[in-house]
N, C-alpha and C positions, 0 to 999 in steps of 0.2 A: 451160510446165511447167519446173520447176527441175531441174537435174542436180547430182549429187554425185560427187566424185572418190573412187574406192574403191581405186585402185592407182596407185603411183608407182614407177618403176624405170627402168633403162637397158637392159634385155635385151629387144630387139625380138621375138625368138622367143617368150619367155615371155609378153610382152604379147599377141602375136597368138594364142597358145594359150589364154590366159585369155579373151580376147575371143570366140574360137570356142566355148569351153565355155559361157560365159554366153549367147551367142546360141542355142546348142543347147538351153539351159534356158528359152528364151523371152524373154530380156531384150533390150531395145534398148540397144546398147552404142556408145559414142563413144570411139574411140581417138585421143588427141591427141598430137602430136609425132612420129608415125612418119615423116613426110616430112623431119624434121630429121636422121634417121639418116645418110643419105648426105652431107649438107651438113657434118656435124660433122668428118669426116676424122680427123685426129690429135688433136683437142681432146677431152679427157675430158668425157663428157656424162652426168653422174650425175643420175638422176631426171628426165630430160627427157620420158619417156613417161608418160602417165596414161590411165587408163580411167575414164570417167564414165558413170554410169547415171542414169536418171530417179530423182528423189527417192524415189518410192514403192518402188523396187526396191533401195534401198541395203542393206537387211538381207539380202535374198536374195543379192546380189552379194558381200557380205562373207562370207556362209556358204560360197559357192562357192569363194572365194579360200582360206578356211581349210581346206576339204576338199582343194583342190589341194595346199596346203602340207603336209597330212598324208599325201599320197600316195593319196588316194581315187580320183583320176583317173589310174590307171596306163596306160601306153601299150598294154599288152596288152589292156586293156578297150576302149580306143579303137579299136585295130586290129580286134578281133572285131566291134565295131559296124559298122565299115566293110565287113568281109567279109559281114555280114548284109545290108547295103544293096546290095552288088554282086550277091548271090545273088537279091535281089528283082527285079533289072532283067533 
């Protein structure tokens, strides 16, 4: 199965957050370049992170990224979801 890159950036936190959101939405996600973060040191590393998804999931992944950029995934929403999960246990 072919994969498509849907995100390129240099912010590891944002890449990990997007990866988590996509996985929560049921997508299989491949984060490339995260291991390079520590090795880069002082060298500017623009666009070394990428998120790849299965070809069939490209549209859904792009929509998730657009929703994230609009602010549809507010931290308050994510925190309340975590609280709900804690209460279930």
